[in-house]
N, C-alpha and C positions, 0 to 999 in steps of 0.2 A: 188539417193540424195546425196549432198554435206555433205561433214565436214569440219568445219569449223576449222583453219581460212582458207580461200581459196586466192589464191594470185595471180594477175597476173605478165607478165614478168616483170613489173619494178620494180616489189617489194611492189607496194603495196596493201593490204589486206583487206580482210572482214572480222571484228574480231566477230560481234556478231550480230543476226538480231531480233528484240524482237516488237513480236506483238503487238498494243496498239493502243487507238485513240487520235484525234487531241487535244483533250481535257489532254492528260496527257502528251504533251510534256512538261510542264513545272517540271515534273519530274526524265525528263533527267539531267546527271552530267552537271552543268554550266559550267563549264571549258572545255568545249566542244563546239564546236559551230553546231547549225546545218545550215548546206552551200545550199545544194543544196535540187532537187525533181527529183527522176526517176518514169517513168509511168511504167508498167507492163500491158500493152494491150492486150487484147486477142481478136481471133475473131472466134468461133470455139474452136479448139484442138492448135491453133498457138498462139505465142507470137511475137508481131511486133518486129523487130530490124531494128537499121539504120546504115547506114554504114557512119562512120567519116572521112572525108576527110585526117584532120589533123592527126588524130591518125594512120589511115589506118587500123583498125579495128572495126568489129559490135559493138553494144551497144546497150544499153535502151534508149529510147528517155527520153531526161531530162536535167537540168544544173545548175545553180545557181540561189539561191532566192534574186531577187534583193532588195534594201533597202524599206521598206514600204509594200513589196509584202508578203501576207501567203504563205506556204508551197502548201497548195492548189493551189494559183491563180498559181503561180510557174510552177506547175506539168501542169495545163490547158494549160498555153501561150507555155512551151516550145515542150506539145506534137505537138502541131498547126506549130510552128516556123518549127521544126525539120521534121516532119512526114506529116502534112496537112491532120491527122488525128484530129479528136473532139469525146471525148469516148459517148457513149450510157450511161453507168453509172463510178462513181469513186471514188474509197475509198481509204483510207487510208489503208495499208496493215501492217506496221509498219515503223521500225525506224533501219536503219544499220548504224551501230559504223563500220567505214574502218581505216585504218592507211593511211596516201599518203607519197609515196614514191617521189621523193628522201629525202625530209625534215622532213618525220616522225612524221607527226603531224596526229593527230587525227580528226574526223569531222564525226558529223551525216549526214544521207541523209533521208530523208522523201522518203517512197516508197508507191507508189499510185498503185493500183489495178484496171483496165479499162475493160469493155467488148463495143464490136463494133459489131454490128449485119453486117453491110453492110462497109466496109471497102471502103476509097476513092482513087484513083490513087494516085502516088508517084511523085512528081515532084523533081528534083533535086536542090538544095540551093546552099547559099556559105557555109556551115558545114557538113551538108550532102549528099552525091552522090547518096544512093540508100537505096530501102529498101526493107525488107524480111519478110512475115510473117514463125515463126521458128515453127517448131514442135518439142521441147525441147529430145524427142527420137532420133532425126536425127542429124549428125554431122553439124557443121555450121566451116567452116574453117575461123578463123581470127576472130574470137568471145569471147570477154575479158572473163575469166573465173569468175571473183567477176559476170559481170552480168547474166550471165548464171546459175549461182547459187541464184541470186534473183529472177530472173524470176522462178524457182522451187520451190523457196522457198513459192511464189505468185498465187495458182493457181486459 
């Protein structure tokens, strides 16, 4: 298990993870924006990680919430765009508070947990070059520590 804070090599840090429901987004600190959604997608005892061409690292699928889009809609869209997967079930696991380097800004991330019985084959795209079903008990080279921690927080 991971102890907070968890930091990536660039200095970004996972400061907290709070389990809450989508109806509780209003209870978050209004000075810290909710900017993105990530998906911890499980198939059996393995979690989906995608390899980001630009960061040259494994990460959870997800990304920015577009204007007019809900956190859930962003999670579904980003999961499909980055991995070609559609979860059989998807629920909000909680909200992560991160400090983004190098400008030291605070952001919230909506973290969704999903299940998938029959994964689809991965097709590389402009952003992601590969995908792997990762068992958190095994090492994965070039995995962002923040994403690894979030996966273990959302079994």
